[in-house]
A tleap script that builds the chain and sets N, CA, C and O, in Angstrom:
source leaprc.protein.ff14SB
mol = sequence {
  NMET ARG GLN GLU ASN THR GLU ALA ALA ALA
  TYR TRP SER ALA ASN LEU LYS LEU ILE ARG
  ASN VAL LEU ILE VAL TRP ALA LEU VAL SER
  PHE GLY GLY GLY ILE LEU PHE ARG PRO LEU
  LEU SER GLY ILE ALA VAL GLY GLY THR ASP
  LEU GLY PHE TRP PHE ALA GLN GLN GLY SER
  ILE ILE VAL PHE ILE VAL LEU ILE PHE TYR
  TYR ALA PHE ARG MET ASN ALA LEU ASP ARG
  LYS HIE GLY ALA ASP CGLU
}
set mol.1.N position { 67.436 12.336 -75.599 }
set mol.1.CA position { 67.170 12.776 -74.628 }
set mol.1.C position { 68.572 13.454 -74.031 }
set mol.1.O position { 68.662 14.597 -73.584 }
set mol.2.N position { 69.574 12.538 -74.124 }
set mol.2.CA position { 70.731 12.950 -74.050 }
set mol.2.C position { 71.304 14.110 -74.525 }
set mol.2.O position { 71.905 14.969 -73.879 }
set mol.3.N position { 71.026 14.058 -75.932 }
set mol.3.CA position { 71.463 15.391 -76.789 }
set mol.3.C position { 70.895 16.508 -76.141 }
set mol.3.O position { 71.636 17.391 -75.709 }
set mol.4.N position { 69.714 16.572 -76.025 }
set mol.4.CA position { 68.976 17.579 -75.176 }
set mol.4.C position { 69.610 18.151 -73.944 }
set mol.4.O position { 69.712 19.363 -73.757 }
set mol.5.N position { 69.983 17.341 -73.210 }
set mol.5.CA position { 70.841 17.611 -71.764 }
set mol.5.C position { 71.803 18.343 -72.054 }
set mol.5.O position { 72.102 19.278 -71.311 }
set mol.6.N position { 72.444 18.097 -73.110 }
set mol.6.CA position { 74.129 18.311 -73.260 }
set mol.6.C position { 73.804 19.769 -73.856 }
set mol.6.O position { 74.592 20.694 -73.665 }
set mol.7.N position { 72.624 19.939 -74.580 }
set mol.7.CA position { 72.385 21.237 -75.396 }
set mol.7.C position { 72.004 22.530 -74.232 }
set mol.7.O position { 72.333 23.712 -74.138 }
set mol.8.N position { 71.212 21.681 -73.501 }
set mol.8.CA position { 70.569 22.606 -72.345 }
set mol.8.C position { 71.890 22.987 -71.762 }
set mol.8.O position { 72.228 24.165 -71.642 }
set mol.9.N position { 72.542 22.099 -71.444 }
set mol.9.CA position { 73.896 22.578 -70.132 }
set mol.9.C position { 74.819 23.422 -70.891 }
set mol.9.O position { 75.389 24.300 -70.242 }
set mol.10.N position { 75.089 23.323 -72.202 }
set mol.10.CA position { 75.895 24.128 -72.906 }
set mol.10.C position { 75.250 25.853 -73.068 }
set mol.10.O position { 75.867 26.918 -73.093 }
set mol.11.N position { 74.087 25.622 -73.139 }
set mol.11.CA position { 73.440 26.880 -73.258 }
set mol.11.C position { 73.504 27.905 -71.975 }
set mol.11.O position { 73.722 29.115 -71.913 }
set mol.12.N position { 73.226 26.929 -70.993 }
set mol.12.CA position { 73.106 27.568 -69.586 }
set mol.12.C position { 74.537 27.892 -69.116 }
set mol.12.O position { 74.804 28.937 -68.523 }
set mol.13.N position { 75.485 26.897 -69.426 }
set mol.13.CA position { 77.030 27.426 -69.416 }
set mol.13.C position { 77.225 28.710 -69.990 }
set mol.13.O position { 77.810 29.601 -69.373 }
set mol.14.N position { 76.774 28.856 -71.125 }
set mol.14.CA position { 77.088 30.253 -71.727 }
set mol.14.C position { 76.581 31.164 -71.310 }
set mol.14.O position { 77.215 32.213 -71.194 }
set mol.15.N position { 75.292 31.069 -70.951 }
set mol.15.CA position { 74.442 32.063 -70.074 }
set mol.15.C position { 75.208 32.764 -68.644 }
set mol.15.O position { 75.451 33.921 -68.304 }
set mol.16.N position { 75.406 31.600 -68.113 }
set mol.16.CA position { 76.068 31.959 -66.753 }
set mol.16.C position { 77.627 32.698 -67.250 }
set mol.16.O position { 77.970 33.629 -66.520 }
set mol.17.N position { 78.258 32.477 -68.020 }
set mol.17.CA position { 79.325 33.016 -68.348 }
set mol.17.C position { 79.357 34.679 -68.790 }
set mol.17.O position { 80.203 35.554 -68.604 }
set mol.18.N position { 78.260 34.679 -69.345 }
set mol.18.CA position { 77.558 36.074 -70.084 }
set mol.18.C position { 77.286 37.075 -68.750 }
set mol.18.O position { 77.818 38.175 -68.604 }
set mol.19.N position { 76.419 36.499 -67.890 }
set mol.19.CA position { 76.164 36.988 -66.732 }
set mol.19.C position { 77.145 37.338 -66.119 }
set mol.19.O position { 77.301 38.542 -65.911 }
set mol.20.N position { 78.095 36.392 -65.650 }
set mol.20.CA position { 79.110 36.679 -64.791 }
set mol.20.C position { 79.995 37.723 -65.507 }
set mol.20.O position { 80.144 38.700 -64.773 }
set mol.21.N position { 80.633 37.850 -66.692 }
set mol.21.CA position { 81.105 38.766 -67.218 }
set mol.21.C position { 80.515 40.053 -67.203 }
set mol.21.O position { 81.233 41.038 -67.026 }
set mol.22.N position { 79.098 40.182 -67.393 }
set mol.22.CA position { 78.608 41.405 -67.434 }
set mol.22.C position { 78.479 42.060 -65.657 }
set mol.22.O position { 78.529 43.190 -65.171 }
set mol.23.N position { 78.340 41.005 -65.229 }
set mol.23.CA position { 78.656 41.490 -63.367 }
set mol.23.C position { 79.804 42.026 -63.043 }
set mol.23.O position { 79.826 43.133 -62.506 }
set mol.24.N position { 81.036 41.278 -63.336 }
set mol.24.CA position { 82.182 41.557 -63.139 }
set mol.24.C position { 82.269 43.058 -63.841 }
set mol.24.O position { 82.365 43.808 -62.869 }
set mol.25.N position { 82.281 43.718 -64.813 }
set mol.25.CA position { 81.901 44.895 -65.507 }
set mol.25.C position { 81.394 45.670 -64.998 }
set mol.25.O position { 81.789 46.828 -65.130 }
set mol.26.N position { 80.266 45.355 -64.171 }
set mol.26.CA position { 79.389 46.373 -63.271 }
set mol.26.C position { 79.940 46.694 -61.956 }
set mol.26.O position { 79.961 47.801 -61.420 }
set mol.27.N position { 80.433 45.459 -61.456 }
set mol.27.CA position { 81.106 45.645 -60.116 }
set mol.27.C position { 82.558 46.672 -60.230 }
set mol.27.O position { 82.913 47.491 -59.383 }
set mol.28.N position { 83.041 46.447 -61.142 }
set mol.28.CA position { 84.516 47.333 -61.131 }
set mol.28.C position { 84.064 48.879 -61.601 }
set mol.28.O position { 84.527 49.927 -61.151 }
set mol.29.N position { 83.145 48.747 -62.518 }
set mol.29.CA position { 82.718 50.264 -62.704 }
set mol.29.C position { 81.959 51.212 -61.339 }
set mol.29.O position { 82.138 52.361 -60.937 }
set mol.30.N position { 81.144 50.201 -60.945 }
set mol.30.CA position { 80.456 50.872 -59.722 }
set mol.30.C position { 81.288 50.956 -58.445 }
set mol.30.O position { 81.052 51.739 -57.525 }
set mol.31.N position { 82.280 50.076 -58.481 }
set mol.31.CA position { 83.205 50.291 -57.347 }
set mol.31.C position { 84.383 50.717 -57.160 }
set mol.31.O position { 84.912 51.136 -56.130 }
set mol.32.N position { 84.855 50.574 -58.387 }
set mol.32.CA position { 86.010 51.019 -58.915 }
set mol.32.C position { 86.147 52.592 -59.459 }
set mol.32.O position { 86.924 53.449 -59.038 }
set mol.33.N position { 85.311 52.691 -60.354 }
set mol.33.CA position { 84.974 54.005 -60.749 }
set mol.33.C position { 84.565 54.877 -59.609 }
set mol.33.O position { 85.221 55.900 -59.412 }
set mol.34.N position { 83.465 54.563 -58.769 }
set mol.34.CA position { 83.097 55.567 -57.583 }
set mol.34.C position { 83.853 55.586 -56.518 }
set mol.34.O position { 83.919 56.660 -55.920 }
set mol.35.N position { 84.536 54.549 -56.051 }
set mol.35.CA position { 85.119 54.546 -54.969 }
set mol.35.C position { 86.780 54.470 -54.990 }
set mol.35.O position { 87.380 55.449 -54.547 }
set mol.36.N position { 87.433 53.498 -55.419 }
set mol.36.CA position { 88.571 53.245 -55.784 }
set mol.36.C position { 89.375 54.232 -56.573 }
set mol.36.O position { 90.364 54.738 -56.043 }
set mol.37.N position { 89.020 54.557 -57.837 }
set mol.37.CA position { 89.520 55.275 -58.537 }
set mol.37.C position { 89.195 56.669 -58.655 }
set mol.37.O position { 89.650 57.353 -59.573 }
set mol.38.N position { 88.393 57.143 -57.728 }
set mol.38.CA position { 87.778 58.478 -57.613 }
set mol.38.C position { 89.198 59.507 -57.200 }
set mol.38.O position { 89.590 60.357 -58.000 }
set mol.39.N position { 89.788 59.318 -56.031 }
set mol.39.CA position { 91.059 60.273 -56.100 }
set mol.39.C position { 91.893 60.053 -56.862 }
set mol.39.O position { 92.874 60.787 -56.744 }
set mol.40.N position { 91.948 59.032 -57.941 }
set mol.40.CA position { 93.191 59.439 -59.091 }
set mol.40.C position { 92.858 59.977 -59.786 }
set mol.40.O position { 93.669 60.720 -60.338 }
set mol.41.N position { 91.429 59.982 -60.250 }
set mol.41.CA position { 90.935 60.892 -61.314 }
set mol.41.C position { 90.552 62.453 -60.885 }
set mol.41.O position { 90.000 63.207 -61.687 }
set mol.42.N position { 90.833 62.776 -59.802 }
set mol.42.CA position { 90.104 64.100 -58.994 }
set mol.42.C position { 90.842 65.098 -59.750 }
set mol.42.O position { 90.358 66.228 -59.684 }
set mol.43.N position { 92.123 64.937 -60.605 }
set mol.43.CA position { 92.735 66.313 -60.895 }
set mol.43.C position { 92.382 66.423 -62.571 }
set mol.43.O position { 92.998 67.183 -63.317 }
set mol.44.N position { 91.557 65.751 -62.906 }
set mol.44.CA position { 91.292 66.283 -64.537 }
set mol.44.C position { 89.859 66.571 -64.692 }
set mol.44.O position { 88.987 65.714 -64.546 }
set mol.45.N position { 89.627 67.871 -65.008 }
set mol.45.CA position { 88.713 68.405 -65.002 }
set mol.45.C position { 87.852 68.149 -66.267 }
set mol.45.O position { 88.429 68.122 -67.354 }
set mol.46.N position { 86.856 68.007 -66.220 }
set mol.46.CA position { 85.405 67.421 -67.250 }
set mol.46.C position { 84.127 68.557 -67.025 }
set mol.46.O position { 83.508 68.635 -65.964 }
set mol.47.N position { 83.925 69.195 -67.911 }
set mol.47.CA position { 82.696 69.721 -67.522 }
set mol.47.C position { 82.387 70.531 -66.487 }
set mol.47.O position { 81.264 70.691 -66.011 }
set mol.48.N position { 83.613 71.151 -66.070 }
set mol.48.CA position { 83.165 72.335 -64.848 }
set mol.48.C position { 83.413 71.364 -63.407 }
set mol.48.O position { 83.374 71.883 -62.291 }
set mol.49.N position { 83.616 70.201 -63.570 }
set mol.49.CA position { 83.827 69.328 -62.045 }
set mol.49.C position { 85.330 68.317 -62.735 }
set mol.49.O position { 85.966 68.330 -63.789 }
set mol.50.N position { 85.369 67.694 -61.723 }
set mol.50.CA position { 86.712 66.808 -61.687 }
set mol.50.C position { 86.319 65.432 -62.247 }
set mol.50.O position { 85.237 64.954 -61.907 }
set mol.51.N position { 87.203 64.705 -63.161 }
set mol.51.CA position { 86.574 63.619 -63.610 }
set mol.51.C position { 86.319 62.289 -62.714 }
set mol.51.O position { 85.599 61.410 -63.189 }
set mol.52.N position { 86.818 62.147 -61.600 }
set mol.52.CA position { 86.844 61.500 -60.587 }
set mol.52.C position { 84.878 61.389 -60.222 }
set mol.52.O position { 84.101 60.443 -60.347 }
set mol.53.N position { 84.668 62.796 -59.758 }
set mol.53.CA position { 83.090 63.141 -59.434 }
set mol.53.C position { 82.092 62.644 -60.389 }
set mol.53.O position { 81.145 61.890 -60.165 }
set mol.54.N position { 82.612 63.420 -61.952 }
set mol.54.CA position { 81.666 62.807 -63.343 }
set mol.54.C position { 81.771 61.370 -63.442 }
set mol.54.O position { 80.760 60.932 -63.992 }
set mol.55.N position { 82.500 60.559 -63.163 }
set mol.55.CA position { 82.471 59.186 -63.745 }
set mol.55.C position { 81.534 58.451 -62.508 }
set mol.55.O position { 80.607 57.669 -62.718 }
set mol.56.N position { 82.002 58.892 -61.206 }
set mol.56.CA position { 81.233 58.247 -60.163 }
set mol.56.C position { 79.861 58.423 -60.419 }
set mol.56.O position { 79.106 57.472 -60.216 }
set mol.57.N position { 79.457 59.415 -60.802 }
set mol.57.CA position { 78.134 60.065 -60.784 }
set mol.57.C position { 77.409 59.722 -62.232 }
set mol.57.O position { 76.295 59.209 -62.119 }
set mol.58.N position { 77.837 59.912 -63.422 }
set mol.58.CA position { 77.481 60.164 -64.467 }
set mol.58.C position { 77.902 58.772 -65.121 }
set mol.58.O position { 77.074 57.864 -65.188 }
set mol.59.N position { 79.209 58.613 -65.605 }
set mol.59.CA position { 79.964 57.693 -66.017 }
set mol.59.C position { 79.254 56.383 -65.982 }
set mol.59.O position { 78.959 55.746 -66.993 }
set mol.60.N position { 78.932 55.925 -64.439 }
set mol.60.CA position { 78.597 54.573 -64.122 }
set mol.60.C position { 77.207 54.486 -64.779 }
set mol.60.O position { 76.979 53.435 -65.377 }
set mol.61.N position { 76.574 55.103 -64.767 }
set mol.61.CA position { 75.100 55.114 -64.960 }
set mol.61.C position { 75.150 54.797 -66.982 }
set mol.61.O position { 74.526 53.881 -67.517 }
set mol.62.N position { 75.938 55.697 -67.660 }
set mol.62.CA position { 76.452 55.467 -69.023 }
set mol.62.C position { 76.508 53.929 -69.190 }
set mol.62.O position { 75.688 53.231 -69.787 }
set mol.63.N position { 77.657 53.527 -68.536 }
set mol.63.CA position { 77.812 52.248 -68.419 }
set mol.63.C position { 77.093 51.215 -68.330 }
set mol.63.O position { 77.267 50.159 -68.938 }
set mol.64.N position { 75.999 51.548 -67.340 }
set mol.64.CA position { 74.848 50.292 -67.004 }
set mol.64.C position { 74.277 50.082 -67.938 }
set mol.64.O position { 74.093 48.904 -68.243 }
set mol.65.N position { 73.646 51.381 -68.966 }
set mol.65.CA position { 73.234 51.316 -69.724 }
set mol.65.C position { 73.379 50.818 -70.902 }
set mol.65.O position { 72.481 50.332 -71.590 }
set mol.66.N position { 74.838 50.950 -71.255 }
set mol.66.CA position { 75.494 50.306 -72.198 }
set mol.66.C position { 75.758 48.739 -71.996 }
set mol.66.O position { 76.171 47.974 -72.868 }
set mol.67.N position { 75.405 48.383 -70.538 }
set mol.67.CA position { 75.524 46.852 -70.322 }
set mol.67.C position { 74.260 46.278 -70.627 }
set mol.67.O position { 74.144 45.296 -71.361 }
set mol.68.N position { 73.454 46.776 -70.164 }
set mol.68.CA position { 71.958 46.473 -70.698 }
set mol.68.C position { 71.726 46.236 -71.863 }
set mol.68.O position { 71.283 45.143 -72.216 }
set mol.69.N position { 71.974 47.192 -72.671 }
set mol.69.CA position { 72.111 47.001 -74.420 }
set mol.69.C position { 73.022 45.558 -74.641 }
set mol.69.O position { 72.672 44.583 -75.306 }
set mol.70.N position { 74.152 45.714 -73.962 }
set mol.70.CA position { 75.243 44.260 -74.810 }
set mol.70.C position { 74.606 43.320 -74.225 }
set mol.70.O position { 74.619 42.332 -74.958 }
set mol.71.N position { 73.885 43.073 -72.978 }
set mol.71.CA position { 73.468 41.953 -72.487 }
set mol.71.C position { 72.481 41.578 -73.216 }
set mol.71.O position { 72.463 40.389 -73.532 }
set mol.72.N position { 71.349 42.492 -73.706 }
set mol.72.CA position { 70.049 41.989 -74.520 }
set mol.72.C position { 70.929 41.514 -76.038 }
set mol.72.O position { 70.713 40.412 -76.542 }
set mol.73.N position { 71.666 42.248 -76.493 }
set mol.73.CA position { 72.441 41.775 -77.924 }
set mol.73.C position { 72.839 40.522 -77.917 }
set mol.73.O position { 72.563 39.646 -78.737 }
set mol.74.N position { 73.660 40.439 -76.735 }
set mol.74.CA position { 74.462 38.824 -76.902 }
set mol.74.C position { 73.650 37.575 -76.428 }
set mol.74.O position { 74.031 36.436 -76.701 }
set mol.75.N position { 72.211 37.897 -75.516 }
set mol.75.CA position { 71.497 36.694 -75.323 }
set mol.75.C position { 70.610 36.786 -76.317 }
set mol.75.O position { 70.007 35.720 -76.435 }
set mol.76.N position { 70.251 37.645 -77.126 }
set mol.76.CA position { 69.658 37.133 -78.592 }
set mol.76.C position { 70.208 36.185 -79.446 }
set mol.76.O position { 69.612 35.236 -79.957 }
set mol.77.N position { 71.825 36.609 -79.624 }
set mol.77.CA position { 72.864 35.744 -80.212 }
set mol.77.C position { 72.874 34.427 -79.588 }
set mol.77.O position { 72.987 33.529 -80.422 }
set mol.78.N position { 72.790 34.031 -78.375 }
set mol.78.CA position { 73.030 33.100 -77.806 }
set mol.78.C position { 71.932 32.274 -77.909 }
set mol.78.O position { 72.145 31.063 -77.980 }
set mol.79.N position { 70.407 32.826 -77.940 }
set mol.79.CA position { 69.417 32.262 -77.969 }
set mol.79.C position { 69.143 31.459 -79.410 }
set mol.79.O position { 68.757 30.296 -79.528 }
set mol.80.N position { 69.499 32.550 -80.622 }
set mol.80.CA position { 69.732 31.998 -81.808 }
set mol.80.C position { 70.520 30.679 -82.127 }
set mol.80.O position { 70.138 29.698 -82.765 }
set mol.81.N position { 71.816 30.939 -81.464 }
set mol.81.CA position { 72.564 29.805 -81.580 }
set mol.81.C position { 72.477 28.610 -81.190 }
set mol.81.O position { 73.075 27.702 -81.766 }
set mol.82.N position { 71.579 28.396 -79.962 }
set mol.82.CA position { 71.359 27.095 -79.204 }
set mol.82.C position { 69.856 26.894 -79.443 }
set mol.82.O position { 69.283 26.087 -78.711 }
set mol.83.N position { 69.143 27.552 -80.404 }
set mol.83.CA position { 67.752 27.371 -80.805 }
set mol.83.C position { 66.528 27.672 -79.830 }
set mol.83.O position { 65.410 27.157 -79.810 }
set mol.84.N position { 67.068 28.638 -79.051 }
set mol.84.CA position { 65.816 28.825 -77.804 }
set mol.84.C position { 65.391 30.380 -78.365 }
set mol.84.O position { 64.856 31.179 -77.597 }
set mol.85.N position { 65.617 30.644 -79.456 }
set mol.85.CA position { 64.812 32.214 -79.811 }
set mol.85.C position { 63.411 31.942 -80.238 }
set mol.85.O position { 63.095 30.848 -80.706 }
set mol.86.N position { 62.354 33.166 -80.046 }
set mol.86.CA position { 61.227 33.099 -80.357 }
set mol.86.C position { 60.854 33.082 -82.188 }
set mol.86.O position { 59.690 33.013 -82.580 }
savepdb mol mol.pdb
quit
């Protein structure tokens, strides 16, 4: 029983670390790219508009989609590693 508890704790710890890291990237991209870095990127032209606007509107969506696939890939690997896969 003790072995199962330590394995479950290790799985949960790894899961929380993954969630924390994905949320940090999400926060940096949405807040940083959309608000903080927009004035710094406004002088660079991309597709007829400035890079700051493009990143705030389009780039953040692309990053969020990539994060979804990254999270799914890493969770599958984590499940296999800890024997929680189906």
